[in-house]
DRENVEXDO-385354 format. One record per residue (C-alpha): chain; x negated, y, z. Coordinates in pm, whole numbers, plus 50000, padded with zeros to 5 digits. Each point is the difference from the previous one (the first is absolute). Layout:
% DRENVEXDO-385354
<atom unit="A" x="X" y="Y" z="Z"/>
...
END
This chain:
% DRENVEXDO-385354
<atom unit="A" x="50000" y="50000" z="50000"/>
<atom unit="A" x="49861" y="50338" z="49896"/>
<atom unit="A" x="50109" y="50313" z="50188"/>
<atom unit="A" x="49952" y="50357" z="49886"/>
<atom unit="A" x="50059" y="50336" z="50166"/>
<atom unit="A" x="50179" y="50205" z="49734"/>
<atom unit="A" x="50063" y="50376" z="49957"/>
<atom unit="A" x="50329" y="50158" z="49890"/>
<atom unit="A" x="50231" y="49720" z="50118"/>
<atom unit="A" x="50266" y="50183" z="50200"/>
<atom unit="A" x="50323" y="49799" z="49992"/>
<atom unit="A" x="50184" y="49693" z="49877"/>
<atom unit="A" x="50034" y="50157" z="49654"/>
<atom unit="A" x="49620" y="50015" z="49972"/>
<atom unit="A" x="49977" y="49638" z="50117"/>
<atom unit="A" x="50260" y="49896" z="49742"/>
<atom unit="A" x="49811" y="50175" z="49719"/>
<atom unit="A" x="49688" y="49802" z="50092"/>
<atom unit="A" x="50187" y="49671" z="50028"/>
<atom unit="A" x="50211" y="50042" z="49686"/>
<atom unit="A" x="49701" y="50109" z="49792"/>
<atom unit="A" x="49736" y="49754" z="50118"/>
<atom unit="A" x="50160" y="49682" z="50137"/>
<atom unit="A" x="50037" y="49845" z="49652"/>
<atom unit="A" x="49622" y="50022" z="49955"/>
<atom unit="A" x="49876" y="49944" z="50355"/>
<atom unit="A" x="50270" y="49804" z="50187"/>
<atom unit="A" x="50179" y="50092" z="50323"/>
<atom unit="A" x="49891" y="50334" z="50148"/>
<atom unit="A" x="50068" y="50109" z="50358"/>
<atom unit="A" x="49998" y="50370" z="50093"/>
<atom unit="A" x="49974" y="50086" z="50371"/>
<atom unit="A" x="50183" y="50331" z="50036"/>
<atom unit="A" x="49939" y="50008" z="50378"/>
<atom unit="A" x="49622" y="50032" z="49967"/>
<atom unit="A" x="49823" y="50330" z="49940"/>
<atom unit="A" x="49854" y="50005" z="49742"/>
<atom unit="A" x="50237" y="49748" z="49841"/>
<atom unit="A" x="49867" y="49649" z="49937"/>
<atom unit="A" x="50059" y="49801" z="49682"/>
<atom unit="A" x="49936" y="49623" z="50032"/>
<atom unit="A" x="49997" y="49726" z="49738"/>
<atom unit="A" x="49823" y="49684" z="49891"/>
<atom unit="A" x="49723" y="50091" z="49755"/>
<atom unit="A" x="49684" y="49829" z="49893"/>
<atom unit="A" x="49686" y="50212" z="49981"/>
<atom unit="A" x="50022" y="50036" z="49621"/>
<atom unit="A" x="50345" y="50167" z="50030"/>
<atom unit="A" x="49913" y="50266" z="50259"/>
<atom unit="A" x="49869" y="50270" z="49766"/>
<atom unit="A" x="50288" y="49952" z="49755"/>
<atom unit="A" x="50252" y="50027" z="50286"/>
<atom unit="A" x="49834" y="50321" z="50129"/>
<atom unit="A" x="50001" y="50148" z="49647"/>
<atom unit="A" x="50367" y="49922" z="49940"/>
<atom unit="A" x="50097" y="50128" z="50346"/>
<atom unit="A" x="49811" y="50323" z="49928"/>
<atom unit="A" x="50182" y="50038" z="49667"/>
<atom unit="A" x="50326" y="49996" z="50198"/>
<atom unit="A" x="49871" y="50288" z="50216"/>
<atom unit="A" x="49898" y="49796" z="50305"/>
<atom unit="A" x="49628" y="49990" z="50073"/>
<atom unit="A" x="49822" y="49742" z="50214"/>
<atom unit="A" x="49819" y="50161" z="50292"/>
<atom unit="A" x="49820" y="49678" z="50093"/>
<atom unit="A" x="50033" y="49625" z="50015"/>
<atom unit="A" x="50062" y="49869" z="50352"/>
<atom unit="A" x="49768" y="49709" z="50079"/>
END
């Protein structure tokens, strides 16, 4: 499970944009709206991480850092 702190996620609508746009390519995505900054979690292999970050950024949500 990969977890990322993500900028610009403010509400359920933001979470739904992420899920609706990226779940077909990357599988189930969980967005923790209670955390600050918000945390996006999903199953990724190492070769998918950069592509996920790029696509998330194209939606207007930038990864602050990966949580180890």
